[in-house]
C-alpha positions in Angstrom: 0.0 0.0 0.0 2.8 2.4 0.9 4.4 1.7 -2.6 1.1 2.6 -4.3 0.9 5.9 -2.4 4.5 6.7 -3.2 4.0 6.0 -6.9 0.9 8.2 -6.9 2.8 11.1 -5.4 5.6 10.5 -8.0 3.1 10.4 -10.9 1.3 13.5 -9.6 4.6 15.4 -9.3 5.6 14.3 -12.8 2.3 15.5 -14.2 2.8 18.9 -12.6 6.4 19.1 -13.8 5.3 18.2 -17.4 2.6 20.8 -17.4 5.1 23.4 -16.1 7.7 22.3 -18.6 5.3 22.6 -21.5 4.7 26.2 -20.6 8.5 26.9 -20.7 8.2 27.2 -24.5 7.6 30.9 -24.6 5.3 32.5 -27.2 6.7 34.1 -30.3 6.6 37.9 -30.5 3.7 39.7 -31.9 5.1 42.8 -33.6 2.1 43.2 -35.8 2.9 45.2 -39.0 2.5 44.5 -42.6 5.6 45.7 -44.6 6.4 46.7 -48.1 9.8 47.3 -49.7 11.0 50.9 -50.1 11.6 51.2 -53.8 12.9 54.2 -55.8 9.3 55.1 -56.6 8.2 54.9 -53.0 11.1 57.0 -51.9 10.4 59.6 -54.6 6.6 59.8 -53.8 7.2 60.0 -50.0 10.1 62.4 -50.3 12.4 60.0 -48.4 16.1 60.9 -48.1 17.3 57.4 -49.2 16.0 54.1 -50.4 16.3 52.2 -47.1 14.1 50.7 -44.5 10.6 49.1 -45.0 7.3 50.9 -45.4 4.7 50.1 -42.7 1.6 49.5 -44.8 -0.7 48.4 -42.0 -0.6 48.0 -38.2 -2.6 45.2 -36.7 -4.9 46.1 -33.7 -3.7 44.8 -30.4 -0.2 44.4 -31.5 3.2 45.5 -30.1 3.5 47.9 -33.0 0.2 49.6 -32.2 1.1 49.9 -28.5 4.5 51.3 -29.5 2.9 54.0 -31.6 3.9 52.9 -35.1 1.5 54.1 -37.8 0.7 53.3 -41.4 3.1 55.2 -43.6 6.1 55.1 -41.2 9.4 53.8 -42.5 10.9 51.2 -40.1 14.7 51.6 -40.2 16.3 49.5 -37.5 15.5 46.8 -34.9 18.1 46.9 -32.0 21.4 47.0 -33.9 20.1 45.5 -37.1 19.2 47.6 -40.2 15.9 46.6 -41.8 15.9 47.1 -45.6 13.4 44.5 -46.8 10.3 42.7 -45.4 12.3 39.5 -45.3 15.0 41.2 -43.1 12.2 42.4 -40.8 10.7 39.0 -40.4 14.1 37.4 -39.8 15.0 40.0 -37.2 11.7 39.5 -35.3 12.0 35.7 -35.5 14.9 35.9 -33.0 12.7 37.6 -30.3 10.1 36.2 -27.9 7.3 37.6 -25.8 8.4 40.0 -23.1 11.7 40.8 -24.8 12.6 44.5 -24.8 13.7 46.0 -28.1 14.8 49.3 -29.6 13.4 50.5 -32.9 14.1 53.4 -35.2 11.6 54.7 -37.7 11.0 57.7 -40.0 7.8 59.7 -39.9 7.3 62.8 -42.1 11.0 63.3 -42.6 11.9 63.0 -38.9 13.7 60.1 -37.3 12.5 58.6 -33.9 14.2 56.0 -31.8 12.2 54.3 -29.0 12.1 51.2 -26.8 9.2 48.8 -26.1 8.4 45.3 -24.8 7.1 42.6 -27.2 3.6 41.2 -26.7 2.9 37.5 -27.2 1.4 36.3 -30.4 -2.3 35.7 -30.0 -3.6 32.1 -29.6 -6.3 30.2 -31.4 -9.4 29.9 -29.2 -12.7 28.1 -29.8 -15.9 28.0 -27.8 -17.0 24.4 -28.6 -13.8 22.5 -28.0 -10.6 22.8 -26.1 -7.3 23.7 -27.7 -4.0 23.2 -25.8 -0.7 24.7 -26.7 2.0 22.2 -25.7 5.5 21.1 -26.6 7.4 18.0 -27.6 11.2 17.5 -27.6 13.0 16.1 -30.6 16.7 15.9 -29.9 17.7 19.4 -28.7 14.8 21.0 -30.4 11.5 22.1 -28.8 8.5 21.9 -31.1 5.2 23.6 -30.5 2.1 21.4 -30.6 -1.5 22.4 -30.9 -3.9 19.7 -29.6 -7.6 20.1 -30.1 -9.9 18.0 -27.9 -13.7 17.5 -28.1 -15.6 18.2 -24.9 -16.2 14.4 -24.4 -15.0 11.9 -21.8 -13.3 8.6 -22.4 -10.6 7.6 -24.9 -11.1 9.2 -28.3 -9.7 8.6 -31.8 -7.0 11.0 -32.8 -5.3 12.5 -35.9 -1.8 13.8 -36.4 -1.6 16.4 -39.2 1.7 16.6 -41.0 2.1 19.6 -43.3 3.9 20.2 -46.6 7.5 21.0 -47.4 7.3 24.8 -46.9 8.7 26.7 -44.0 5.6 28.2 -42.4 3.7 28.0 -39.1 0.5 26.1 -38.8 -0.4 28.0 -35.6 -2.8 30.4 -37.2 -4.7 32.6 -34.8 -4.8 35.5 -37.3 -6.4 33.3 -40.0 -8.4 30.4 -38.7 -9.9 30.1 -42.2 -6.6 28.5 -43.5 -7.0 24.9 -44.7 -5.0 23.1 -41.9 -7.0 24.9 -39.2 -10.3 24.4 -41.0 -9.7 20.7 -41.5 -8.5 20.0 -37.9 -11.4 22.0 -36.4 -13.9 20.1 -38.5 -12.5 16.8 -37.3 -12.5 17.9 -33.7 -16.2 18.7 -34.0 -16.6 15.2 -35.4 -15.2 13.7 -32.2 -11.4 13.4 -33.0 -8.5 14.7 -31.0 -6.2 16.4 -33.4 -2.6 17.5 -33.3 -0.6 19.9 -35.3 3.2 20.5 -34.8 5.4 23.3 -36.0 8.8 22.6 -37.6 12.0 23.8 -36.0 12.4 27.5 -36.4 8.7 28.1 -37.2 6.1 29.7 -34.9 7.1 29.1 -31.3 9.3 26.1 -32.1 13.0 26.2 -31.3 15.9 24.6 -33.0 17.7 25.3 -36.2 16.1 27.5 -38.8 13.6 25.5 -40.9 15.5 26.3 -44.1 18.5 24.4 -42.6 16.5 21.4 -41.5 17.2 18.1 -43.3 14.6 15.5 -44.1 15.5 12.9 -41.5 15.7 15.5 -38.6 12.3 16.9 -39.6 10.9 13.4 -39.6 12.2 12.8 -36.1 10.1 15.7 -34.9 6.9 14.2 -36.3 7.9 10.9 -34.8 8.2 12.5 -31.3 4.8 14.2 -31.9 3.1 10.9 -32.9 4.5 9.1 -29.8 3.3 12.0 -27.6 -0.2 11.9 -29.2 -0.5 8.1 -28.7 0.5 8.4 -25.0 -2.2 11.1 -24.1 -4.5 9.7 -21.5 -7.6 10.7 -23.4 -6.4 9.2 -26.7 -7.2 5.6 -27.9 -3.8 4.5 -29.1 -5.4 1.8 -31.2 -7.3 4.5 -33.2 -4.7 7.0 -34.2 -4.5 8.2 -37.8 -2.1 10.4 -39.8 -3.1 13.0 -42.4 -0.2 13.8 -44.5 -0.5 16.8 -46.8 2.0 17.0 -49.8 5.4 16.1 -48.3 3.5 15.1 -45.1 2.2 12.2 -47.2 5.8 11.0 -47.6 6.5 11.2 -43.9 3.3 9.4 -43.0 4.2 5.8 -44.1 7.8 6.4 -42.9 6.5 7.0 -39.4 4.0 4.2 -39.6 6.9 1.8 -40.3 8.0 2.2 -36.6 4.9 3.4 -34.8 1.5 1.7 -35.2 -1.3 3.8 -36.7 -4.7 2.7 -37.7 -4.8 4.5 -41.0 -3.2 7.1 -43.3 -4.8 9.8 -45.4 -2.3 11.2 -48.0 -3.5 14.3 -49.8 -1.6 15.8 -52.8 1.5 13.7 -52.2 3.9 11.4 -54.1 3.7 7.7 -54.8 6.9 7.2 -56.7 10.6 7.6 -56.0 11.3 11.3 -55.8 13.0 11.7 -59.2 10.1 10.0 -60.9 7.7 12.2 -59.0 9.8 15.3 -60.0 9.5 14.4 -63.7 5.8 13.6 -63.4 5.0 16.8 -61.6 6.9 18.9 -64.2 4.4 17.5 -66.7 1.4 18.5 -64.7 3.0 22.0 -64.2 3.4 22.2 -68.0 -0.2 21.2 -68.5 -1.4 23.8 -66.0 0.6 26.4 -67.8 -0.8 25.2 -71.2 2.6 24.4 -72.7 2.7 22.7 -76.1 3.8 19.0 -76.3 7.3 20.1 -77.5 7.6 22.8 -74.8 6.5 20.2 -72.2 9.2 17.7 -73.2 11.9 20.4 -73.2 10.7 21.7 -69.8 10.7 18.2 -68.3 14.1 17.3 -69.8 15.8 20.5 -68.7 14.5 20.3 -65.1 15.5 16.7 -64.7 18.9 17.1 -66.3 19.7 20.2 -64.2 18.3 19.2 -60.9 19.4 15.5 -60.8 23.0 16.3 -59.8 21.7 18.5 -57.0 19.2 15.9 -55.7 21.5 12.9 -56.2 24.9 14.2 -55.1 24.2 17.6 -53.5 26.2 19.4 -56.2 26.0 23.2 -55.9 24.1 25.2 -58.5 27.4 26.8 -59.5 29.0 23.4 -60.2 26.0 22.3 -62.2 25.9 25.5 -64.3 29.7 25.2 -64.9 29.1 21.7 -66.3 25.9 22.6 -68.1 25.5 26.4 -68.7 21.9 26.0 -70.0 20.9 25.2 -66.5 21.4 28.8 -65.4 17.8 29.7 -66.4 16.3 26.5 -64.9 17.8 26.1 -61.4 16.0 27.9 -58.6 16.1 27.7 -54.8 13.6 25.1 -53.6 13.6 26.5 -50.0 15.3 23.5 -48.3 18.9 22.3 -48.0 20.6 20.1 -50.5 20.9 17.4 -47.8 17.1 17.5 -47.4 16.6 16.6 -51.1 19.4 14.1 -51.1 17.8 12.2 -48.2 14.4 12.3 -49.9 16.0 11.2 -53.3 17.3 8.0 -51.7 13.9 7.1 -50.1 12.0 4.1 -51.6 8.6 5.6 -51.4 6.6 2.8 -53.1 8.1 0.2 -50.8 7.0 2.2 -47.8 3.4 2.1 -49.0 3.6 -1.6 -49.8 4.8 -2.3 -46.3 2.1 -0.4 -44.5 -0.5 -2.8 -43.2 -3.3 -0.4 -42.3 -6.0 1.5 -44.2 -5.0 4.2 -46.7 -6.9 6.9 -48.5 -4.9 8.5 -51.3 -6.8 11.8 -52.1 -6.1 14.1 -55.0 -7.7 17.4 -56.0 -8.5 17.6 -59.6 -7.1 21.1 -59.8 -3.8 20.1 -58.2 -0.9 20.6 -60.6 1.8 20.0 -58.0 1.0 16.4 -57.5 -0.1 13.7 -59.9 -3.4 11.7 -60.1 -1.6 8.5 -61.3 0.7 8.5 -58.3 -2.3 8.5 -55.9 -3.9 5.7 -57.8 -0.5 3.9 -57.6 -0.5 4.3 -53.8 -3.9 2.7 -53.5 -2.8 -0.1 -55.9 0.4 -0.8 -53.9 -1.5 -1.0 -50.6 -4.2 -3.3 -52.1 -1.6 -5.6 -53.7 0.1 -6.2 -50.4 -3.1 -5.9 -48.2 -6.2 -6.4 -50.3 -9.0 -4.0 -49.6 -7.0 -1.6 -47.5 -6.3 1.1 -50.2 -8.6 3.6 -51.7 -8.2 6.4 -54.2 -10.4 9.6 -54.1 -10.5 12.4 -56.6 -11.9 15.7 -55.3 -13.3 18.0 -58.0 -12.7 21.7 -57.6 -9.7 21.3 -55.2 -6.2 22.5 -55.7 -2.9 21.4 -54.0 -3.6 23.6 -51.0 -7.2 22.3 -50.6 -8.7 25.6 -51.9 -11.7 25.8 -54.2 -10.8 26.3 -57.9 -12.3 24.9 -61.1 -9.2 23.8 -62.9 -5.4 23.4 -62.5 -5.0 26.1 -65.2 -6.9 28.6 -63.0 -4.9 27.4 -59.9 -1.7 28.1 -61.8 -2.8 31.6 -62.4 -3.4 32.2 -58.7 -7.2 32.3 -59.0 -8.0 29.8 -56.2 -10.6 30.7 -53.7 -11.2 29.8 -50.0 -10.8 26.4 -48.4 -13.0 23.7 -50.0 -15.2 22.1 -47.3 -15.5 19.0 -49.5 -12.0 18.0 -48.3 -13.2 18.0 -44.6 -16.4 16.1 -45.5 -14.6 13.4 -47.5 -11.8 12.9 -45.0 -14.3 12.9 -42.1 -16.5 10.3 -43.8 -13.5 8.0 -44.4 -12.2 8.4 -40.9 -15.6 7.6 -39.4 -15.8 4.5 -41.6 -12.4 3.2 -40.4 -12.4 4.0 -36.6 
């Protein structure tokens, strides 16, 4: 009996410690301005003494900037000891700061310079009346990753979903835009009775670690692995009914995680079902189709992209080395937003084998207006799963949906940037499949 009491006290203390520890991941700073570059034309019209700084085009109510007295039309010149000469520089400088940090800032208003000091407010949080949303944290190596866990107001052990986002470096903690697709989808599923988890990559949102742009594929995957283990261990989650929704690159991570950690099912939306170089060639064709290239233009576009990028993906050759060997690549190579090592690790991954090895249920969903991924590869995922585990794989085409789950009639319109808001058909289809497989 004494042992039981001692264990109870230890567990209680551990629970308190974990709750306190989760709160040690401080909130990112909420500066709260929209910025535009100061061009020669802007400087001329505004009568600025030089082309420097960034133009404050809007100040968000309730933000640090509003409290600090910044106004639309001010030119922000400096943050602490760092000059700010582009919106990207402003974002990068602010990313180093957290809630409560004191900072100095210099700005220009009507030809006069001002320098002041202020304390940064915390970024707002997502809040909903009909379900609970908890801001937490998981560790992955030395990194601390922000998690957002939504929970229905129900008792007992509930089914759960881990959402894994695409390749880009962006936060999926979206208090200023809860109409964004990841928030819309997770909120819908929570209202259908599922616990959901989102997790920010290193360097994004509140997460700490290396900058996202320096993160390699394997290390990013380890973060999602830690998140999945944490989700399965929650006392209100039924570990036998945990699913992964992988969007785009998230659909590659999903079967990789499921190789080591049991999950009941996977939904892959807008992903790849072939080895990366095959996907790369296939997706260049859909990009060409969306941009209405002729057959000859398409073949040349695919050939150039594959010839120029292959040494980068396969061996990690620099763009300079590739251009020196093949000068025509100068107009083709472009920064893909992640490290050469990220793409090299992905290049070596046998994606079809991962799908064949997964024993659970799979829904491969593709939006008909998606020109980033390929219909045939989603059909291939379902076929691979069914060949190894008959009846477990399904393919679903969603009309009027683009790669980002937005509403748009065709991939041609999507390529022109004419997509609309989130398409609720995505939530309905995914929710229906999950309900049928819990």
